[in-house]
C-alpha positions, -999 to 999 in steps of 0.1 A, spaced: -85 280 20 -107 265 48 -105 227 52 -139 213 49 -135 194 81 -128 225 100 -159 241 116 -173 274 104 -167 301 130 -198 319 142 -207 350 123 -206 371 152 -169 362 160 -155 389 137 -119 377 141 -89 399 136 -62 379 115 -24 383 119 -21 410 93 -40 431 114 -18 423 144 3 453 139 -23 476 136 -41 464 166 -8 467 186 -7 503 181 -41 509 198 -35 486 230 -63 502 250 -85 472 251 -81 437 257 -75 412 233 -76 373 232 -54 352 209 -61 315 201 -34 295 191 -14 320 177 -35 326 148 -67 343 156 -74 374 176 -106 385 193 -115 414 210 -118 412 248 -156 416 247 -155 386 224 -144 361 251 -170 338 245 -164 335 208 -128 332 215 -133 303 240 -157 286 216 -134 289 187 -107 271 207 -131 243 219 -145 235 186 -110 235 170 -100 210 199 -130 188 194 -127 188 155 -91 182 157 -84 215 135 -48 218 128 -46 257 133 -58 250 171 -42 218 179 -7 225 167 -6 251 194 -35 245 219 -35 277 240 -54 307 247 -34 340 253 -50 369 270 -36 405 265 -42 438 282 -31 473 274 6 463 285 10 434 261 11 397 268 -2 386 300 -16 352 307 -15 320 286 -39 290 290 -25 261 272 -24 224 269 7 203 275 15 165 272 6 139 247 -4 108 268 -23 126 294 -27 162 284 -31 188 311 -37 224 311 -15 251 326 -15 288 331 14 310 334 21 349 333 11 378 353 -29 380 363 -51 404 346 -72 408 374 -56 399 408 -87 394 430 -124 392 424 -141 427 431 -157 423 464 -193 431 451 -186 398 431 -182 377 460 -219 365 452 -205 348 423 -192 320 446 -228 306 449 -228 299 410 -195 283 406 -179 253 386 -145 239 399 -127 213 376 -94 199 373 -68 203 346 -69 172 329 -80 181 291 -115 164 293 -123 182 327 -110 216 317 -127 216 285 -159 206 298 -157 233 323 -150 259 297 -179 248 276 -203 249 305 -190 282 319 -195 298 284 -229 281 275 -245 283 308 -256 317 321 -262 303 357 -225 295 360 -209 327 368 -175 314 380 -150 287 369 -122 276 388 -96 254 370 -71 237 396 -39 236 380 -22 215 405 -4 221 439 -14 256 451 -23 270 417 -58 277 401 -70 296 370 -104 316 378 -129 332 354 -158 350 361 -186 367 341 -188 403 353 -219 424 356 -209 444 326 -205 413 301 -167 413 305 -147 384 314 -126 384 348 -96 362 349 -69 358 376 -43 331 382 -37 324 417 -4 307 431 -14 305 468 -42 282 482 -60 258 459 -94 260 476 -117 289 462 
C-alpha cells in the first residue's frame, strides 16, 4: 500500500518489482538500473530511475531514503553504485567497475555542454535534476573527492553513458 506522502511515480516509468528480478536476471542482455534496492528500471528508463530517486529523497520516502543509492547493471551483473553516505554532512560516493570506460571520441563535443558539481548531497542532487531535465546539459561530472569523478552523458541514441574515473579529477 502506497503511503499518501509518497510521490506517485510517473506513468511512463513501468518499473519492475523484486518478484520479477529472477526473471529479469535470466535475460541479462540489457542494462538495468536499481533504485535503493527495491525498484528496477530498464536501461532505457534512466531518466525515470533518476527522477524516482530524486523525488524519493526530496519527499523523504522511506523506500528510497533507507538505502539511498542507484545501482547500474549491465549484461555481467552488478557494476556501479552511486550512493549517499553520512548523516551530518551527507556526501555521494561511487564504487565498482565502470560501464563505459571512456567517452566515445565522437562525443567529445559534449564537453561544451557540461555541468560539474561536487559530491555534497545538495550539489549532486541539483546536478542530477538539471542533467535529467535540461536537454542542453549533455554531460554531468560529479567530483567524488581526490582524483575521482563520476561522469554521466547523454548519448546520441538516447542511452545513458556512465563512467567512474580514478585518475585526474579535472574533466
